[in-house]
N, C-alpha and C positions, 0 to 999 in steps of 0.2 A: 622664847619656853626653853625650859626645862625640860632636860631628856625623861626625869618623873614624868612631865607634866605630856609627852608626846606619850610612853610606854602602850596607859590603853588603846589610846589611837589605835598605833601600829598591834597591839591584842587583836581588836575586836575584826580589822582587815583577814588578820592570819585566820584565825576563830571559823571563821563564817568564807568556806571559799563557794562560789560558785561551781555545781558539778558541771562536770562535760557534758552535754548532749548531745545524740547521734541525730543529722539531721532525717527526718520522715519519708519516707520513701515521698517521691513526686507522687500526684492525681496522675500523670502523662504514663506514666512507668505502671500504674496499677492498671490503667485503659489497655495498655499496649500489651497486656500478662491477659486479664480478660478477654477483652475483645476475641479475640483471636482463637482464647479457648473456649468460649460459648458458641462459638459458630461451630469448630471443627466437631463439638461431643452434639450441635445442632446435626450438620452435614452424616455424623455419622451414625447417629439413631436412627436419619431418616432413610426406612426401605433395609434396615439391619435384616434381617431375615431373610430378604430374596427371595420370598413366597416359601419360605421353610425347605428350602434344598441349598446342598452342598457340594463341592465339588471336590475332585480327586487329591490335591492336595492339604485341605482343608480334610479328608477323611485321614487323613491319615495320623494328624495330630491328637482328632478325636477319637482315633483305636489308643492310642498311644498314650496319652493324657489321661487313659481308664485303668492304665496298668500299674502296678508296685513300684514302685524306684528301682529296683532288683530288675525289673523285668527291662526297665526301659534300657538300662542300665546295661544288661545280655544285651539286649536289640542291638544298640549302638554298635557294641561289637563289633556287629554284622554288616550292621547298616546305618546310614542316617549319623553315620556320628559327631556330622557338623552341628546337627540341628537337637541332641541329647542338652542340652541344657534349658533350652526352649522347653524339651518335652517335660524336665522335670516340675520348671517352674509352670508350666499351665496343669500335670496332674495339683499339685500342690493350690491351685487357686481353684479347682475341677473339687478338690479337697472339702472348701470352703464353701465353698457356693454352687454345689449340683455342677451335671457336667449335659449344659446340655446347651441346642446352638446362641443363645444372648450370652451364656459364660463365656464360650468360644471366640467370640468376637469382640467381644464391649475391652477385655485387655487389650486390643487395637486401636480400636477407637478413644481411647484413657489416650493410650502411648502417642498415639500422636497428635493429641488435644496438648500435651505439655509439647511436643517436638513444634507446633504452630507457636506456643507462648516463647520457645528458645528462639526462634523467629524470629519473633518483634520485637526482644530487647536485644537480639544481635544489629539490626538495623538500627531500632534508638542507640547503639552504644557507638554506631561508626559512622550513622547520617541525619540522626537525630529523632525525636520522638514519632515529626506524621509519615517520614518513613520508614519507623516503625513501625507503626500501626498499618501500612498499607502491605509494607512486606509477609506480617502476622496474617493478613487479612486474607491475600491471595494465595499464602500456602495452601490451604486446607479447600481450597479451590480448584488448584489447581488435579487434571483428570487422574493423573496417576496417584495422585494424594488420596483421593477421593474411593479408590480403587483397594489399597493396600490399607485400609483404614477398616473396611470392613470383614479382612478376612482373616482368619485362625489359622497365623503364620507368622514368622517371625520379624520380619519385614518392617513394621510400624515398630518393636521396641530398639531394633537395633538405629534407625530415623530419628526419633527420640533420644538415644543417646552420644548419637553422633552430633546432632544439633547440640545437646550441652557443652557436649566436650568441647566443640571450636568456641561456644560462649566459652568454659573456665581458663579456655589458650590465647581470647582475645584480654581478661578479663589479667591476665598469669604477666603481660607481657609486663605491661606498666609497672606489675607492685611487684613481680620475682621473690616471692614468698616460698617457702619450699614447700608447706602446703596445698598452697593452689596449684602447684605443679601436679601433687600428689594426687589432687580434685580429675586436674584431667586424663593424667593417666591411667589408673583404677576405671576410670569410665571410658578410654577410650578401651582400655581393655577387654570391661567387660561387652560392649561393643560386636568386638574381636571375634568372641569367646562364642557370643547368641547365631553370630555369621561370619566368615572369615574374611570376605570382600572388605568388608568393614576397618580391613588394617588399607586399603587403597585411601582412604580419610586419610589416616594420616598421611600420606605422601603426599597429598594435597596441603593440608596443615604446616608443613615443611615447604613446599613451593612457599605460599603466601610470603612465612615468614623470613625467607630468605630475599625471596621480592621487595620486601618491606623495608631490607636493611635492616634492625631491629639490632642490638647493640652483641656482643662476640656474646657476653656471658646470659644472656635471652637463646640466641643460638645452643649455648651449650645446657644451656637447663631444658630447652625439648631436646635437646640427641639423644639426653643420657634418657628421659621419660619415655623416647619414643622404643629406644632401645630392650628396657623393661618390656613393656608390649608387646615389642615382636618375641623377645623371651618367651615371656606369660603367654604365646601363641602357639608356640614352637612346639610345645609336646601334641596339641590337637592337629597342628597343618599337616604333622609326620604321619601319625595316626590317624587321619581321616585319607591321606593319600595312596593305603590302599586299599579306597571304598572307590576309586574313580568315575567307576563306574559306573555313581548314580548320576553321572551329567552327560553318559554317554546317547543321553536322549536328545542333546542341543547337535542338529547338526548344522548349523547356523545360527545367526546371531537371532535373535527373538523378540521381538517388537523393536528394532533398531530408528523407526524412524521420528521414531519421540522424541527417543534421545536426542537423534540429528534434528530438528527441529527446535528443542526446546536450547539447545546448544548455541546456536544461527542467533536466537534471537538474545540470548542470555550476553551472548558476546556484543550484539550488536547497543546493548542496553547499555553497558559497561562504558563503550566512546562518551557515552554523553556524560555532562558534566555533575558526576555524582557527589553527593557532598562526604567532606573528608572529617572524620573526629580520630585523633588516638594513632599512635604510629604506626597500625595495621589501617589500610585502607581498607570501603566494602568490595568493592570492585576487584581488587588484590588479592582481597579471600574469598570469596564470592566464585568464580573465575574459574581457579582450579577445584575447587568444588564439586561445579557444576562437571566440569570438564573432566579432568585427569580419571577419576575410577572410572567412569566406561570409556574411555580412551585407554586404559593401561589393559582392561582385559580385552579390548577388541583387538589390539596389538598381540594378545596374552593366545588369543582365537587362533591367528595364524596356523599355531602351532597344535594348539586342541583348542575345539570350541567352546566357548568359554562366555560369550556376553549374552544375557538373560537382564529384561531393561528391571525387575526388582532386586534382582541384589544389585545396585546401587543405586538402591530408589529414595538414600540419602541424598543426592546430588541434585535435590528436587528441591533441597534447602539453598544452594545457588540461584536458582533461576527466583525463589520468591525473593529474595534478598537485593535480586538485580533489578527487576521488577518495581517493587516497591520503590526503591531510592528514585527510581530511574520515574515513577509516578510522579513523587515528592517534585523532583527538578522540574517535571512539563509543567507542576501547578505553580510553581512560584516565574516562569516564563510566562504565566498566561494575566492578560489583563483582564480578563473575565474569566470565570468559573465554569462558565457555560459548554465550551470544548472537552474541562475534565470532565464535567459531569455525562457529557452523549458517548466521551468514549465508554464510562465505568460501564454506562445502561449496556453501548454493543457488547464489550466482553463478555459480561452477566447474561444478555443473552446467546451467544456463544456460547457460552459455559452449559446452558441447557441440556440441549439435547446430548451429549455423552451423558452428564450428571442420573439423566432419569433412563440412558441403556444400561448404565453399570451397575443401575439397584433389580436388574432383572437375572434370572439363572442364566442366559443365553451368552453375558457379557463375557462368564468365566469357558475354558476350553473340552467342560465336562462336565453335567449333573452327572456323578454318582446317586442323587436322591430318585431321579425320574428312571437313571440304569437300575438301580435297586425295583424300583415302581414294574418297571417293564418286564425282566425279570419273574417278577412274583403273577402280574397279570397272563404271562406264556405257556409259562409252565402249569405245570400238572400231579399232584401230590403222586411222589415215587418216581419221578424222570432223573434223568439225571442230570447231570451241569459238571459243562466245560469250559473252562477257559482259555484260550487263544489269545498271549499265554501266560503263561502259572505267576506271572507278576503284574495282571489285571484282575485276580481276586482282591484286591482292596476294594475296586470299586462300584463289590455288593455288598462289604465285610460292614459298616456304616447303621447297617439294619440286617440282623440276621436273621428277624421274619421274614426276610423279602425271601429266604433260599431255605429256609426252615424246612420243608415238606421235598424237597427234593436233594438227591445224591453229584456229593464233588467226586466226580470219578476219579478222577488225579492225585485228590489231595491223602497222605499220609500221613501230618502232621500237622496241626495245624497253629495258625500265627503263634499262639501265646503261648503254646506249650513250646515252641521248638525256638520261641525269639526270638524267628523274626518279622516283615511288613505283610509279608502273603502265604505263610508257609513252605511245608517241605511236598515237593510230591513223589509219586513212586517212580518205578523203573521205566523205561519207556513199555515193554513187551506187559506189563500188569496193566497199566492203561490203559492199551488196546485191548485184551481180555475182556476187560472190566468194560470196554462202553461194548460189545459186542452181545451184553447182558441184556440191556436194554432198548427199548423197540423206538423210545423218544429221547433228544439229545436236546438240552437247551444252552447253544453255545455262545458268548461271551468275545466280544474282541473291540476292541480299540477303531476309534475308525479311522479307517487308514494305515495301520501299522501293523509294520509284518513281522508275520511269527519269527522269533531267535530259531537258529539253523539249529539245537540242540536234537537229544534223540528222543526227548519228550512230547516236543511240540513234533516235532517230522509223525511221531507214533498216531498223535491227532490228528494230526489232517489228514494222513493217509490212510487210516481206518473212516474217516470220514468221506471220503472220495472214493473206499471200494465200496463199502457196506451202507452208506445210507446216501438220501437225496434231500437236497433242503424245503422243506415244509410253506415254512413261512419267515421274512426277515421286515423288524422295527430298526427301522432309524431313528435314534434318540439323539442329545444334546453330548458329542464326545464319541459313541460305541452305536453296535450293531449286536442285536441281539436275534440270535439263527435259531430255530425249532429245525433240527434233524428228525426223519423220521427213517428207520432201518426198512432195509430191501434186501428180499429177506431171497432175492435172483440172486445167483451164486458169482452173475458177470456186471461188471461196475459198469451202472447207470448213466445213461447216457439222452438221456431222452433229448429230441432236436425244442420243442416246446418246452421244458421244463427252463427253470431259472436254475442247473443246476452249478453246483460248485464247481467243477471243472468249467461250462461255459464262463460266470462268471467272473471266475477269479477268484468268490468270494474268503474262502481257505485257505486260498495261498497267501496274500495279502502280508 
């Protein structure tokens, strides 16, 4: 055959190329994404209102997010700088969807749902489809995850960002493209700007890469990215260091038992023969995420108490990955699936009581809704109102109607106009003089709290002791509301039959 005769055939072959087609997402990946997402949303919506109650930290979010962005920024110069970005985000969300209780908590529900999908994809990539589905379903069932999925604070958002930053890291290791590292770094930086202690996850990522013995170029790329994240966080860390009094309330590790239990369980699961896919093993990644952030906070607490379980909420990523992979391994080793089903039902039954408890007002350390309602009930129009100490003014600020007909005796400038959380109080002598103008005073103090030793607080307690007697005290979740009545006898009242402040130590706590 001549060249001329072969030409058309070659031309036809070249002129009709078959376009390259990307493989469509597998059904397994879709299930791993959708199932955990749906379960987390369902659990998040279940009892989300907690009987229309709110606790103190959520009240701070609620109050600050209703301020203008300029006011949020000015307030952050004095207090809560570490949460300023979150308050700004919530301000915009309130502007779009209204500033109600559901709007306060729904962003956390959605963030935790996105985190659950990320956990599932991580386990799928590292240990297979079944491990991915199990890990994604375990994650929203964890009590700590259920709790903070329904709170108007930044911790669920931080958890979601750390989850997807971890996924971006795992994907970046084999591909080594610069834009993947940029995605990883920007996601981690955003998590750190929402809460500084997210930077501890960066340490866990580095340890996982070192233990996995990834190639030197990968380790170098991570080091450069990590340095960029730290550099981006540094200005916030330096400025917020001047507000270290914000964590002065931490007297010791807060809810340490949960962290210890899941750490022990996770390490035990890691000893099993878990699925291995890719250059980073699941256990080598999950154990540092589970253990290291909390461990580093505990070590730092030897100098200054810093450990609070919610600060390292994202460590639940590690336990979910390990439990999912362990259950997958357990299922593969069983000749019959009956044992696996029995174990699953037993775990679900054990989770029912804590799940029910987390959706009650008593599951939080205080209930500002109940505190405000008690102040309204016990107070009469024209009564004086006193906070012991002044920083506890935030406990009744969520609903101004609760204190509308009472006179705040110590307040010189309200929180909004002073760009503070609790306002500015009068000098000590002015507080004492105003107290003596009233025959009844409603006093609010947190349960078991000691009043700070400053002149204003001393003036409050001394004046109550010398010129008033306790009429009655109502205990609510996280606080005590006490009504004091003026004692016109010039001598201090100390009736043995009465529950006076001097005897009970009530105002001196």
